[in-house]
C-alpha positions as CSV (number, residue, x, y, z in Angstrom):
1,M,0.0,0.0,0.0
2,L,1.4,3.4,-1.0
3,G,1.2,6.4,1.3
4,R,1.0,10.0,0.4
5,P,4.1,11.4,-1.3
6,S,6.6,13.0,1.0
7,T,6.6,16.8,1.2
8,Y,10.3,16.7,2.1
9,D,12.5,19.2,0.3
10,P,16.3,19.1,0.6
11,A,16.2,22.9,1.1
12,Y,14.8,22.2,4.6
13,C,18.4,21.3,5.6
14,E,19.4,24.9,5.5
15,Q,16.1,26.2,6.6
16,I,15.9,24.3,9.8
17,I,19.4,25.4,10.8
18,D,18.6,29.0,10.1
19,Y,15.2,28.9,11.9
20,M,16.4,27.1,15.0
21,S,19.5,29.4,15.3
22,N,17.0,31.9,16.7
23,G,16.2,29.6,19.7
24,Y,13.2,28.0,18.2
25,S,12.2,24.3,18.8
26,V,11.7,21.5,16.3
27,T,8.0,21.9,16.9
28,A,8.1,25.6,16.0
29,F,10.1,24.8,12.8
30,A,7.5,22.1,11.9
31,G,4.7,24.6,12.4
32,S,6.5,27.2,10.3
33,I,6.5,24.9,7.3
34,G,3.1,23.4,8.0
35,V,3.9,19.9,9.0
36,A,3.7,17.9,12.3
37,R,6.8,17.5,14.5
38,S,6.6,13.8,13.9
39,T,7.1,14.5,10.2
40,V,10.3,16.3,10.8
41,Y,11.7,13.4,12.8
42,K,10.5,11.0,10.1
43,W,12.4,13.0,7.5
44,A,15.5,12.8,9.8
45,D,15.2,9.0,9.9
46,E,14.8,8.8,6.1
47,H,17.4,11.5,5.0
48,P,20.9,11.4,6.5
49,D,21.6,15.0,5.4
50,F,18.5,16.2,7.1
51,S,19.3,14.2,10.2
52,D,22.7,16.0,10.3
53,A,21.0,19.4,9.8
54,L,18.5,18.7,12.5
55,K,21.3,17.9,15.0
56,S,23.1,21.1,14.0
57,A,19.9,23.1,14.3
58,Q,19.3,21.7,17.8
59,A,22.8,22.7,18.8
60,K,22.3,26.2,17.4
61,S,19.1,26.6,19.3
62,S,21.0,25.7,22.5
63,I,23.6,28.3,21.6
64,W,20.9,31.0,21.4
65,W,19.5,30.1,24.8
66,E,23.0,29.9,26.4
67,D,23.8,33.3,24.9
68,C,20.5,34.7,26.5
69,L,21.4,33.2,29.9
70,R,25.0,34.5,29.7
71,D,23.7,38.0,28.8
72,I,21.4,37.9,31.8
73,A,24.2,36.7,34.1
74,Q,26.2,39.8,32.9
75,G,23.5,42.1,34.0
76,K,21.4,42.6,30.8
77,D,17.7,42.5,30.9
78,G,16.0,39.1,30.5
79,N,14.3,36.3,32.3
80,A,16.8,33.8,33.7
81,T,14.1,31.3,34.5
82,A,12.8,31.2,30.9
83,A,16.4,30.8,29.6
84,I,17.1,28.0,32.0
85,F,13.8,26.3,31.1
86,G,14.8,26.6,27.4
87,L,18.1,25.0,28.0
88,K,16.8,22.2,30.1
89,N,14.4,21.3,27.3
90,R,16.9,21.7,24.5
91,S,20.1,20.5,26.1
92,A,18.8,18.1,28.8
93,D,22.0,16.0,28.9
94,E,24.0,19.1,30.0
95,W,21.3,21.1,31.9
96,R,19.1,18.6,33.8
97,D,19.0,18.6,37.6
98,K,18.7,14.8,38.0
99,S,19.9,11.6,36.5
100,V,17.8,8.5,36.4
101,V,19.5,5.1,36.4
102,E,17.6,1.8,36.4
103,G,19.0,-1.6,37.3
104,P,17.9,-4.9,38.7
105,G,16.6,-5.2,42.3
106,A,18.5,-7.0,45.0
107,N,17.1,-10.4,44.0
108,G,16.6,-9.5,40.3
109,E,12.8,-9.6,40.7
110,H,12.1,-5.9,40.0
111,L,13.8,-2.7,38.8
112,V,15.1,-0.1,41.2
113,T,15.0,3.6,40.0
114,R,17.8,5.7,41.4
115,I,17.5,9.4,41.2
116,V,20.6,11.5,41.7
117,I,20.0,15.2,42.3
118,E,23.0,17.4,42.0
119,A,23.2,20.3,44.4
120,E,24.7,23.7,43.3
121,D,27.8,22.9,45.4
122,G,28.5,19.7,43.4
123,D,27.3,17.3,46.2
124,S,24.8,14.7,45.2
125,K,21.8,13.3,47.0
126,D,20.9,9.7,46.0
127,T,17.2,8.7,46.4
128,T,16.3,5.1,45.6
129,S,12.7,3.8,45.2
130,A,11.7,0.2,44.7
């Protein structure tokens, strides 16, 4: 069974980088070109060049938000909470407050979730739930 023809255009590679360089999300880019966010990710799965462009665009979006936060830290006007929120959603691996690690329970019968919350002073608090 054939589906609808793809609306993918190789020009989107450059467009997504340009668009997200202004701090926008993948969802915002999708909306700007009239497709669903899932379509953008499908294109990334199907087109290696677009996948690379998407990764670059996501990094450029993070740069925009980091620049905003740096400017605020240097005394310029802005909303630090909004900038941090933007970074936590775009660069979660670097900006998240907690790490979640799962592994087998003591007798292997269930999983244990371990949440490590990093404090500002670098100390960690380990909370384990069964």
